[in-house]
C-alpha positions in Angstrom: 121.5 114.8 -85.9 121.4 118.5 -86.7 123.7 119.2 -89.7 123.9 122.2 -92.0 122.6 121.2 -95.4 125.0 120.3 -98.1 123.9 119.6 -101.7 125.8 117.4 -104.1 124.4 117.6 -107.7 125.1 114.9 -110.2 124.3 115.9 -113.8 124.4 113.5 -116.8 125.2 114.2 -119.5 127.7 115.8 -119.1 129.0 114.6 -115.8 129.2 117.6 -113.6 129.4 117.8 -109.8 128.8 120.8 -107.6 129.1 120.5 -103.8 127.9 123.4 -101.8 127.5 123.9 -98.0 124.3 125.7 -97.4 123.2 127.6 -94.4 119.7 127.2 -93.2 117.6 129.7 -95.2 119.9 129.6 -98.3 118.6 126.4 -99.8 116.4 128.1 -102.4 119.1 130.5 -103.4 121.6 127.6 -104.0 119.1 125.7 -106.1 118.5 128.7 -108.2 122.2 129.2 -108.7 122.7 125.6 -109.7 119.9 125.8 -112.3 122.2 128.3 -114.1 125.0 125.8 -114.6 125.5 125.2 -118.3 124.9 121.7 -119.5 122.9 120.6 -116.4 119.4 121.2 -117.8 116.4 121.3 -115.5 116.1 120.4 -111.9 114.7 117.0 -112.9 118.1 115.9 -114.3 119.8 116.3 -110.9 120.3 113.8 -108.2 121.1 116.0 -105.2 122.0 114.8 -101.8 121.1 117.0 -98.8 122.2 116.0 -95.3 120.1 116.8 -92.3 118.0 119.8 -93.4 116.1 119.5 -90.2 114.6 121.9 -87.6 112.4 123.8 -90.0 114.9 124.3 -92.8 114.5 128.1 -92.8 113.1 128.9 -89.3 115.9 128.1 -86.9 119.4 129.4 -86.2 122.2 126.9 -86.5 123.3 127.9 -83.0 121.6 125.7 -80.3 119.4 127.3 -77.7 120.1 127.4 -74.0 120.1 124.2 -71.9 116.7 123.7 -70.3 116.4 123.6 -66.5 115.9 120.1 -65.1 115.5 118.4 -61.8 118.0 115.7 -62.1 116.7 112.3 -61.1 119.6 110.2 -62.4 123.3 110.8 -63.2 124.4 109.1 -66.4 127.3 106.8 -65.8 130.2 107.0 -68.2 131.4 103.4 -68.6 134.4 104.5 -70.7 135.6 106.9 -73.3 138.4 106.7 -75.9 140.0 109.0 -78.4 139.6 107.5 -81.9 140.0 110.5 -84.3 137.7 113.2 -85.8 134.8 111.8 -87.8 132.0 113.0 -90.1 128.5 111.6 -90.5 128.7 108.2 -92.1 131.4 107.2 -89.6 129.7 105.4 -86.8 131.0 102.7 -84.5 130.4 99.1 -85.3 129.5 97.1 -82.3 129.8 93.3 -81.9 129.3 91.0 -79.0 132.7 91.8 -77.5 134.2 94.7 -79.4 133.7 98.2 -80.8 135.2 99.3 -84.1 135.6 103.0 -84.8 136.8 104.7 -88.1 138.1 108.2 -88.3 138.1 110.5 -91.4 141.9 110.4 -91.6 141.9 106.7 -92.2 142.5 105.4 -88.7 140.6 102.3 -87.7 140.5 101.2 -84.0 139.3 98.1 -82.2 138.3 98.5 -78.6 137.1 96.1 -75.9 133.3 96.5 -75.5 133.3 96.4 -71.7 136.4 98.4 -70.8 137.1 100.6 -73.8 140.7 99.4 -73.9 142.3 99.7 -77.3 143.1 96.3 -78.7 144.7 97.6 -81.9 144.8 100.6 -84.2 145.8 100.6 -87.9 146.0 103.3 -90.6 144.0 102.2 -93.7 146.0 104.5 -95.9 142.8 106.2 -97.3 140.5 108.9 -96.1 137.3 107.3 -95.0 133.7 108.3 -95.7 131.8 105.4 -94.0 132.3 102.7 -91.4 132.8 100.8 -89.4 130.7 97.6 -90.0 131.8 94.4 -88.4 131.0 90.9 -87.3 133.1 88.5 -85.2 135.7 88.0 -88.0 135.6 90.9 -90.4 135.4 94.7 -90.3 134.7 96.9 -93.3 135.0 100.6 -94.1 134.5 102.7 -97.2 135.9 105.8 -99.0 134.5 108.6 -101.1 136.0 107.0 -104.1 133.9 103.9 -103.8 136.5 101.7 -102.2 135.5 99.1 -99.7 138.4 98.0 -97.4 138.1 94.8 -95.3 140.2 93.8 -92.3 140.2 90.7 -90.1 139.6 90.8 -86.4 143.3 91.3 -85.8 143.5 94.4 -88.0 145.2 92.8 -91.0 144.0 93.7 -94.5 141.9 91.0 -96.2 140.6 92.5 -99.4 139.7 95.7 -101.3 136.7 96.1 -103.6 135.0 99.0 -105.5 131.4 100.0 -105.8 129.8 102.5 -108.2 130.3 105.7 -106.2 131.0 107.1 -102.7 130.3 104.7 -99.8 127.7 106.6 -97.9 126.9 104.5 -94.8 128.5 102.0 -92.5 128.6 98.6 -94.2 126.8 95.7 -92.6 128.6 92.3 -92.2 126.6 89.2 -91.7 126.3 85.6 -92.9 129.2 85.8 -95.3 128.0 89.0 -97.0 129.0 92.7 -96.7 126.2 95.1 -97.5 127.4 98.4 -98.9 125.4 101.6 -99.6 126.7 103.8 -102.4 125.9 107.4 -103.4 124.4 106.3 -106.7 121.4 104.8 -104.8 122.6 101.1 -105.0 123.0 98.6 -102.3 125.8 96.1 -103.0 126.2 92.6 -101.5 129.9 91.7 -101.4 131.3 88.3 -100.5 132.9 88.5 -97.1 135.6 86.0 -98.2 137.0 88.0 -101.1 134.9 91.2 -101.7 133.4 90.0 -105.0 130.0 91.4 -105.9 127.3 88.8 -105.3 124.3 91.0 -105.8 123.2 94.6 -106.4 119.9 96.2 -105.5 118.9 99.5 -107.2 115.9 101.6 -106.5 114.6 104.3 -108.8 115.5 107.6 -107.2 113.5 110.9 -107.4 115.3 114.0 -108.8 116.1 115.5 -105.3 117.1 113.4 -102.3 118.4 113.7 -98.8 121.9 112.4 -98.3 121.6 109.1 -96.4 124.4 108.0 -94.1 122.3 105.5 -92.0 122.5 102.2 -93.9 120.2 99.4 -92.8 119.1 97.0 -90.1 119.5 93.2 -90.0 117.1 90.7 -88.6 116.9 86.9 -89.2 118.6 87.0 -92.5 116.7 90.0 -93.7 118.2 93.4 -94.6 115.8 96.3 -94.0 116.6 99.7 -95.5 114.9 103.0 -96.4 115.0 104.6 -99.8 114.6 108.0 -101.3 111.0 108.6 -102.1 109.7 107.2 -98.8 110.0 103.4 -99.3 111.0 100.7 -96.8 112.4 97.5 -98.5 113.2 94.1 -97.1 116.0 92.2 -98.9 117.4 88.8 -98.5 120.9 89.4 -97.1 122.3 86.3 -98.9 120.9 86.9 -102.3 119.7 90.5 -102.5 116.3 89.4 -103.6 113.4 91.7 -102.8 111.1 90.3 -100.1 108.7 93.3 -100.0 108.6 97.1 -100.6 106.2 99.3 -98.8 105.5 103.1 -98.7 106.4 104.9 -95.5 105.4 108.2 -97.1 104.2 109.6 -100.4 106.0 112.6 -101.9 103.7 115.7 -102.0 104.0 119.3 -103.1 104.5 121.5 -106.1 108.3 121.6 -106.1 111.0 118.9 -105.9 112.1 120.4 -102.6 108.6 120.1 -101.2 108.3 116.5 -102.6 111.3 115.1 -100.7 110.0 112.3 -98.5 113.0 110.1 -97.9 113.7 107.5 -95.3 117.2 108.5 -94.0 117.5 106.8 -90.6 117.8 103.2 -89.5 114.6 101.2 -89.5 113.6 99.4 -86.3 112.9 95.7 -86.6 110.8 94.2 -83.9 109.5 90.7 -83.3 106.6 91.0 -85.7 107.1 94.6 -87.1 109.4 96.7 -89.2 109.1 100.4 -88.6 110.6 103.4 -90.3 110.2 107.2 -90.5 110.5 109.6 -93.4 111.5 113.2 -93.7 108.5 115.4 -94.7 106.4 112.3 -94.3 105.2 109.7 -91.8 106.3 107.2 -89.3 104.9 103.7 -90.1 105.0 100.1 -88.9 104.5 97.1 -91.2 104.0 93.4 -90.8 107.5 91.9 -90.8 106.9 89.1 -93.2 104.4 90.6 -95.6 105.1 94.3 -95.5 101.5 95.2 -94.9 100.9 98.5 -93.2 99.7 98.2 -89.6 99.6 101.9 -88.7 101.1 105.3 -89.5 101.4 108.8 -88.0 102.2 112.1 -89.6 105.6 112.7 -88.1 108.6 113.9 -90.0 112.1 112.9 -89.0 115.7 112.6 -90.2 117.1 111.6 -86.9 115.8 108.1 -86.2 113.6 105.9 -84.1 114.1 103.2 -81.4 111.8 100.9 -79.5 111.6 99.2 -76.1 109.1 96.6 -75.0 106.2 99.1 -74.9 106.9 102.2 -77.0 108.4 103.5 -80.2 110.5 106.7 -79.7 111.3 109.2 -82.5 112.9 112.6 -82.7 111.1 114.8 -85.2 112.6 117.3 -87.5 111.5 120.2 -85.1 113.5 118.6 -82.3 110.6 117.2 -80.3 110.9 113.7 -78.9 107.8 111.5 -79.1 106.7 108.2 -77.5 104.2 106.2 -79.5 102.4 103.0 -78.7 104.0 100.2 -80.8 100.8 98.4 -81.7 98.6 101.4 -82.6 100.8 104.4 -83.0 98.8 106.3 -80.4 100.7 109.2 -78.8 101.9 108.5 -75.2 103.9 111.7 -74.6 105.8 114.5 -76.4 108.9 116.3 -75.0 109.8 119.6 -76.7 112.0 121.3 -74.2 115.1 120.1 -76.2 113.8 121.4 -79.5 116.3 124.3 -79.7 119.1 122.0 -78.7 118.8 120.1 -82.0 118.7 116.6 -80.6 119.7 113.6 -82.6 118.2 110.1 -82.9 117.0 108.5 -79.6 118.6 105.4 -78.0 118.0 103.3 -74.9 120.4 104.2 -72.1 120.0 101.8 -69.2 116.5 102.4 -67.9 116.1 105.7 -69.7 115.9 107.2 -73.2 118.8 109.3 -74.4 119.5 111.8 -77.1 122.7 113.6 -78.0 122.3 117.3 -78.9 124.3 119.5 -81.3 126.8 120.5 -78.5 127.4 116.9 -77.4 125.2 116.9 -74.3 123.5 113.6 -73.6 120.0 114.2 -72.3 118.1 111.4 -70.4 114.3 111.2 -70.5 112.0 109.1 -68.4 110.6 106.5 -70.8 107.1 106.5 -69.2 106.5 110.2 -69.0 109.1 111.9 -71.2 110.3 114.2 -68.4 114.0 115.3 -68.5 115.8 113.2 -65.9 119.5 113.7 -66.3 122.3 115.2 -68.4 125.9 114.4 -69.3 128.4 116.9 -70.9 130.9 115.5 -73.5 133.4 117.0 -75.8 131.1 119.7 -77.2 130.5 118.1 -80.6 127.5 116.2 -81.9 127.4 112.5 -82.6 128.2 111.2 -86.0 125.1 109.0 -86.0 122.2 107.8 -83.9 123.9 106.0 -80.9 124.2 102.2 -81.0 123.0 100.0 -78.2 124.6 97.0 -76.5 123.3 95.5 -73.2 122.4 98.5 -71.1 124.9 100.9 -72.8 124.5 103.5 -75.5 127.6 103.8 -77.6 128.3 106.7 -80.0 131.2 108.5 -81.7 131.5 112.3 -81.7 132.6 114.5 -84.5 135.3 115.7 -82.2 136.9 112.2 -82.1 135.7 110.7 -78.8 134.0 107.3 -78.5 131.6 107.1 -75.5 129.9 104.2 -73.7 127.2 105.4 -71.2 124.6 103.8 -69.1 122.0 104.9 -66.5 120.0 103.1 -63.9 
């Protein structure tokens, strides 16, 4: 997604927080201003969090460019849409086998039928929400900026509340009796789905300057795969939190902390025998699923995310170009840059096509074999809160303007 950078500095001691919305081109000025805050010391004592400083940081206007001309080969099919309330990044729909859960910033939590979009229930959690929704067949969880985790059963009844160390940043993941929660202090918590008690905590050493991560992680066969600041991909046991392996997607480089940001901030892709991830100001890399051994890597920088089909791995880079790479070797298949000025988000499979949602809410469809633009769908004019989810042949996403979409294409 394309977002204006925002920096949250945490200083200790004393505990000081400064949150500033930055326009592209003002990052350096803000950093210089923060260095003047009494009691904060040097840049090395900060743990900043910067969301989506993509599309060249300094070189692009925040206003998207014109829509490119296309020769439409397919019309995206809107399966359904529903109003669920305005939402910010970190509020992404949770999709199960038969339902979709959507959380809004004002605290509204909605359950909808996966196939029809019909609202099954809607509750007010009583809190402003910063992350969610994450769900399985029996439980749905959301989080707040105060570190509260709220769990509800499949009928919308409150089950328990818990607290983690700081703001809940990403949609929780619910699986095998555990709720995985990402907090702003860099920790991943494993909470018992039955009562919310903490069963394990994983903490990674963070660099001084990081990109705000609202993605969370991916589950596969009892493993939890998540990216970290500093360019690592880690595989955890979902039940115990024990570390299976940790591998480097990218290595921080540069003379300044700003140049050395190399964070994995989007969802990893877990394939049959591979786990793949991409880092900002770094690389895209695929690893052996069981051992974490590097199989291949390419110098592509991204905050938006990756997705795979049976042949290719697709990624939106931080300049707005979309790439298709061979899954086994990383070789380039095609590159599409006609949407670069539209600030496209992370890719997702949409029926037989590849789709990206741009900064003005347009869904663009690309031919998976050649990368040509094949179709377009206008929505409510606002970007998606996260990389779209996938279920069967549908892409499902939530807009910042408050609409939940289910779309396919054949």
